[in-house]
N, C-alpha and C positions, 0 to 999 in steps of 0.2 A: 725626373722632377715630379711626376705624378705620384710615385711611390712615397717620396718625402712628404707630399701633401696628405696622402692617405694615412701615413703613420703619425703625423703631428696634429692634424685637425681633429678635435673631439667636440662634438655637438652636445650641448646640455639642453637647449630649447627644443620644443616640439612644434612650434608654430613658426610664423614668419620671421621671428628674431634669429632664426638659424642663418639667414643671409648675412646679418650684421656680425654674428659670431664668426662666420667663415672669413669675412674681410678682416676682422680684428686679428684673428689667429694667423692669417696669411701674412699680415704685416709683421706680427711678432716673430715668425719663423723666416722672414725675408723671402717669401715665395712670390714668384712672378705670376700675374694673372692678367687676363684681358676681358673686356666686355664683349658679349656677343648678343646680337639681336634675337629675340624670341617672339613668338606670336602666341597670344593667349585667347582663349574663347571663354567667355563668362556666360554664354547663353545655354550651356549644357546643364543637365540635371545633376544633382549630387556634387555641385561645385561648392567652394567655400562660401559660407553664408554668414561669416562673422561681420558684425557691425563695425564699420571703420572707426566710429567714434569711441568704441570700447577697445578695439584691437590696436589702434595706433598708440594710445597711451600705454597699453600693456607692453608693446615692443619698446617704447621709449623707456619705461621703467626697467625693463630687462637690460637695456644698454647702460643706463645709469648705475644699475646694480653691479654690472661687470666693471664699469669705470671706477666704482668705489674701491674695488680690490686691486685693479691693475694700475690705476693712476690716482691714488688718494690725494696727492697734492692738488691736482686740478679739481677733483671732486669737492674738496672742502675749501679751497681757496676762493672760488667764484662766489658761493653763498656767503662766505665770511666777508669778502670785500663788499658785497651788496649790503649786508647788515651793518658793517662799519660805516659805509658811506651814508646810509639812511640815518644812523644814530648821529653822525656828525652834522648832517643837515638839520635834523630835529633840534640838536643843541644850538645851532646858529639861529634858528627860528625862535627858540626859547630866549636866548640872550637879546635878540632884537626886540621882542615884546617886553622883556623885563626892563631894558634900558630906555625904551621909548615911552612906555606907559606906566612903569613902576610895578611894585609887587602886587598891587590891588588887581591888576589885570590877569593874574595867574589863576584865579578861581576862587571859590567860596572859602576854602580853607585858609586863604591868606588875608581875608577881610579883617581879621582881628589885628593885623599889623598896620592897618590904615589909620 
């Protein structure tokens, strides 16, 4: 099983996104894996000094970029649904204001209609 993993998993990232890449590719190739406990020491010199507020979004961006190519339906569906829902709600608010207060309540450009 280890040989199959070595042959199939190809890493593109050079930072902590490699862990996410390994998990995604292991699932794609139906490889079995288990979690093992490790112990890390961060008090040593020459350790990773990346700022977590910069590094975290970078890893997230890498995962989203990978998702764009592997799962485009999920990648584009969620933002599309959010934007459609937002537009629908804004439309309902517009109609509520229009029918309750009339066209004069919609701004300066509609004052000539009053």
